[in-house]
N, C-alpha and C positions, 0 to 999 in steps of 0.2 A: 433195200432190194426191190427193184422197180418191177413192171411189166415187160416181159420179152414180147418181141414182134408177134410170135406165135400167139401168145396170149391175148395180144390187142386184135388179131384176126380172128381167133376162135372164139372170143368172149361175146361179141355182139350176137353171133349165131345162136349160141345158147340161150342169151338173154331173151331174144325173140321167140325162141321156143317155149321158154317159161311164160313169157307174155301170153302166148296162145293158150297154154294149159290153163292159166289163170282166167282168161276171158270165157274158156269153156265151162270151167268149174262154176264161175259166176252165176251162169244160167242154166246149169245143169244139175247143181246140188244145192243142200240145204244152206242158206246164208246165214254166216255167223254175225247176227245183228248186234248183239252185245258187245262183242270183240270190235266190230266196226266202230261203234259209238265210242268206246274207250280209245282206239287209235285215232279216230277224227279228233277228239278233243286233245289228245296229246300232241298232234301233228300241229293243230292250230295254237297250241300254248307255245311251242317251241319255234315257230316260224312266223306269227303275226307281227310283233313287234320289230324283229330284224327286217323284215320286208319293207314295213312301212319306212323305216330308218334308211334303208336303202332306196326305196323308189323316191322319195323326196331330192336327194342329191341327183338321181338321174333325171328327174324332171327339170331341175334347176340347170343342169348342164345342157340339156336339149334347148331350154329356153334362152340360155346365153349364146349359144352357138346360132340358133334360129334368129334370134333378134338382131345378132351382127350381121347375118346373111341377109335378112330381109331389109335391114337398113342400107346396106350397100346396094341392094335391088331398087331400093324405093318402093317398097311393099310392106312398110311397118305395119299396116292395117291387117295383114295376114299372118302376123306373128302367132296369134293365139290358135288360128287354123293349123299351121304347120307344127307348133309345139303339141297340140292334142293329137294330130295324125301320127307323129313320130312316137308319143308316149302310148298310144292305144295298141299300134300295129307292133311296135318293136319292145320299146323300153319296159312295159308293164309285163308281157309274158316273159321276158328274159330275166327281169329282177325277180319275178315270182319262182322261175325255174331254178335259178341259182341258188336261192334261199332254200327251196324245197330238196333240191339235191344234196346241197351241203349240210343242211340241218336233218331234215326228215329222212332223207335216203341214207345218210350215215348212221342215224340213231336206229333205222329199221336193220342196217346191216350188223351193227354191234349187238343188237338184242339177239338176232337169230345167230349170229356167230358165237355169241355166249351161251346160247341153248345147245348148240352144235358141240361146243366143248364139253358141257356139262352132261352130254349124251342124251338129252331130252329129245331130239329129233329122232335118234335110233330107237328110244323107247316108245315113241308115238308110233312108228313104224312097225314096231314089233307088236304092238296092241291093235295093228290094222288101221290106225288112223293117218290118214293123208296129211302130212304137215303143209303141203301147198294149199290145201283146202282149209284146213284149220288156222294157219297162221299167215299165209301170203295173201289169200284172196281178200280178207278184211282189211289188212293193211294197204294193199293196193287201191280198193275202193275208197277207203278213208282219204288216203293222199290225193286222189284223183278229185273228190268232192270239195276238199279243202282248198285245192288249188284254184278249182273254179270259183269258189266263194271268194277267195282272197283277190282274184284279178280286179274286182270291181274296186277293192280297197286301195290296190296299187295304182290303178288309173286315177282315182280321186287325189291320193297323195302326190302323185306326179304332176298332175295337173296343177294342183295347189302350190306346188313347189315352182313350177313354171310361171304360174300368176305372180307370185311374191317376186321372183327375180325380174320378170318383165316390166311389171307395173310399179311396184315399189323400189327396186333397185335401181332398174334403168329408165325409171320415169316415163314409161309407155302409156297408153291410153287404156284405161279399164274398159271402157265401152267397145272400143276396136277388138281388144282381146277377147271379150265375151261374146261380140256380135258375130264374129268370124268362126265360131266353133264348128259350124256344121257345113262350112264352106268347102272342105275336102273330106273330112271324116264322114263316114255313112254307117248307117246300122250294120251292114255286113261287117265292117271293121271290127265291131264290138263281137259280133258271133265267131269270127276268126279268132280272135284275142282269146275267147272263151275255149275254143276248141284246142287251140295251142296249149292254154294252160292246163287243160284236162289231159291231153296226151304227154305233155312234159311231167306231171304230177305222177301219173301212171308209170310212166317209163323209169323215173327216179326211183319209185318204190321197188319196181322189178327188179333194177340193176342192185339196189341194196340188198334185196331178199336173196338175189341169185349169189351175190358174193358172200353173204353171210351164210347161206346153207351149204356153201362149197369152202368154207374157212377150214384151216388145218394148221397144226404146228403151235396149238396153246395159244396163250393170250397174245403173243407177238404175231402170229398169224391172224388173229382177229383184227389187230392193228393194221396189217397190211391189207387185209380184206376192206377195211373201211376206206383206207387210202385209194385203194384201186377202184372201189365203187364210186367215190367222188369222181375220179378222172374218166372213168368210162362213162357216167352220166353226163358230165359236160361235154364230153365228144359226141354221144347220141344226140343230145338235146340241140346242140348247134347245127348238126347234120339235118335232124328233123325240121328244126326251125328254117333252114335253108331251103330244104324241099317244099314245105308248106307256103313259103312266101313266093318262091318262084311259080307255083302252081296257082297261088293267088292272082298274081300280075298277069298270068296267061289267061285265065278263065273269068275273072270279075271285071267288069268295066270301072274304070277309075273316074272319080267326080273331077270335073274340070271348073276352072275358075270363071 
């Protein structure tokens, strides 16, 4: 059973409302530091290796495509610059976002959904404990922090894959690949990639938490909630990525050759 059109339209509004509540509670209530550390370790453990293994092929595919294009244009010396630019701006944030949403977001949804089925959430509310403050805030913060830290590893792995396929496989010049790194990419690109990673990680956790807290129908309902959380996460992440990229090109001057 998939999501109906009404659920698709209604879901993002509720998700952004939950995101606003989490942001307010993060700065206005006592932070659950121990839960944050435990969740950060959990998110890192389930996403680190898959992200590296995904980012290397991303970098390799970009290097192969860019190497072929620059060869046709007679600009082989800029293969490194274009590969780094594509990896830093788009490939690294998207690769990290897909793994974070697919692994961490779904795990958060399954955890909170199971707690909902066991009536732990209702028990917390009966005791006067806000489940959003106690459970969602530390998970959202942990996923955000891990996403930002992970983006550096993704960039390094992606560029390493690009270097291998450009220099070793295609026989390109190692000196030209390395020397052209800063021809197109700038420090601003790194900052934008980190901002993207932070937003993607935060929203993946929020979507997972929202679907988990609203799961119903027993174990099968939790399974549907996990499936819906991944779909909704991907939809929001690609939408947010398009908006950020469009704003970036409008307001940030681009480096020229």
